[in-house]
C-alpha positions, 0 to 999 in steps of 0.5 A: 477408207484411208486418212492421214495427217497430223494434229496438234492441241494444247490443253490445260490442267485444272484445279478442283475446288470440290474434289472428285475422289472415288469412282465406279463403273467405266470411269464414273464419279462417286461425287460431283466436282467443280474446277477452275481451268488453268492457262499456263499449265498445259500439255502440248500434244501432237498426233500423226495418224494413218488410218487404213481400213485394210489394216487391222489393229491399233499401233501406238508410238508414244514419246513424252518430252522427246523420249519413249515413255513405256509406262505412260505409253502403255496407259495411252495404248490401253485407253485408246483400245478401250474407246473403239466403240466411240471411235471405230477407226482406231482399230485400223490406225497407226498413231505417233503421239508426242506430248510435253508439259509446261509443269512437273508431271505426276507431282500433284498438278493434274498432269493426267487431266491436261494430257488426256484432254489434249489427246482427246481434243486430237482424236475428236479433231480427227473424227471431225475430219472424217465426218467433215463437220464444222466444229469439234464435238466438245461433249464427245471430247469431255467424255473421251477425256474422262475415260482417260482420266476422270478430272480430264473431263473438266480440262476440256471446258473453258474457265470453270467446268462442273462434272458429275450429276447433281441438281445443276441443270445439264450436269452429267456423270459422262462429261463436264459442262461449262459453269462460268456463266453462272458465277460472279464475274470476280471468278472469271479472273481468278489467280492460281499461284502454284507453289512447288514444294516438291517436283518429285513424282508423288508417292501414290497415283491418283488412280490408286488413291481413288481405288482406296475409297472402295474400302474406306469407312468414310466413303459414303459420308464423303460422297454425301459431303462433297455433293452438299458442299458443291451446292453451297460452293456454287451458291457462294460463287454466284453471290461473289461470297469470297469468304464462304468460297475460300473456307469451303475450298480449304476444307475440301483440300484438307478433306482429301488429304485427311482421307489419304491419311486414314486409308489402308494403307495410309499416305502422307502427301504433304511435306513440312513446307506444305504446312508452312505455306498453309500457315503463312497464307492463313496468317496473311489473310488474318492480318490483312483481310485479303481473300487469298486461300489455298487448295491442294490436289493429291500431292504436296504443292499448294495452289494459292487462289485469289482475285485479280485485284490483289495480284500486286500485294500478293505477289510482293508478299509471296516473293518475300514469304512463300518463295523461300519455302518452295523447291528452288524458289519455284512458283508457277504463276497461273490463272483461269484460262479458256481451255484447249487450243488448236495449234498448227 
C-alpha cells in the first residue's frame, strides 16, 4: 500500500485545575486531573507523510518554528516509534513535521500538551484516511496524545477535560473525557489571563518533575489528596460555587510548587514577581469581592482565572497593577476554547 499527503492541525494548551503529578507504567497517571482547554495558546502542526509498505523503518524530519530542533525532534521520533502497536503504518513511513507555538515554549504553559495533542490529531487524521472513516477517533487521539505527554490527553477535549480513573462515570487512565456538560454554565466562558513573569525555559522539565515523585515521602498522601480534591472541585463546578472552586484551584497550584520545593533535589520554580502577582490578586479579591483566582503549572507564570462578567474590571485593574510585574509587560489573554481544529 502507498499513501501520501499533508495534514495540518492546531491544538491548544490546557491549564490543570487539579494537577497530574506523578506517573507509572506506560504514561499512566498516579492521580486524576481536570483542566480548562484554552483557545489562543496553541501549537500549529503540519505533517507531510509518505507511507510505502515496501519501505522498512520510520524516518522523521522535525522543525520547530522553521528551524531544526534536535532535542524535541528526538523526543518526537521516540514517541512515534513507541506507538507502532497503535499505528502499524509508522513502520513504513517518512514524515516531515513542522510545528510552531503561539506562546513561549518550555516556560510552564504546557507546550508539550499542545504540541503532542496537535501531532496526535494529525496521526489520527492520517489513520482516518487509511480506514476511510467519516470521523477521527477522538478516544484514540487522546490516548496517543497521552503517550506523548500525559497532560496532552486533556488538550484533545473541548472546554473541560478530565483524565484519570475516579468515581466520575467513564473516566479512564488511558484517555481524557469531556466534562463541560456537567458544570454550571459560568465555567463555559471562563477567562485565563496568563501573566508572563519569565519566558525563559524552566529549570526542570515536567518529565523530570514527575520522576521526582517516585521517591517523595509525600507521594501517597498527595495522590489521595488530589483524588479527594477533584471530587470536591467537580461538585463545586456543578453548583457554580466560585469560592470553593477558586480556593481549591489555588491550593492545588501551591501544593504542586510545594512538592517541587520538597523534592530531592529541590527546585524553586517561582520568581519574585510570581509572589507579587499572587499577593496582588488576593488583595484585589479581598477588597472588591470579585472572584478572580490564580493557578500555575510547573513554572513561574501565573494563570489568572475569572468569569466573563468581570472581564472589563479585571482588565483595567491588571493593566495598572499586574502588567508592570510581567516580563516586557506581557499578558496573554486567553479563555476556554473548543479544542483541536483542522486547517487547510
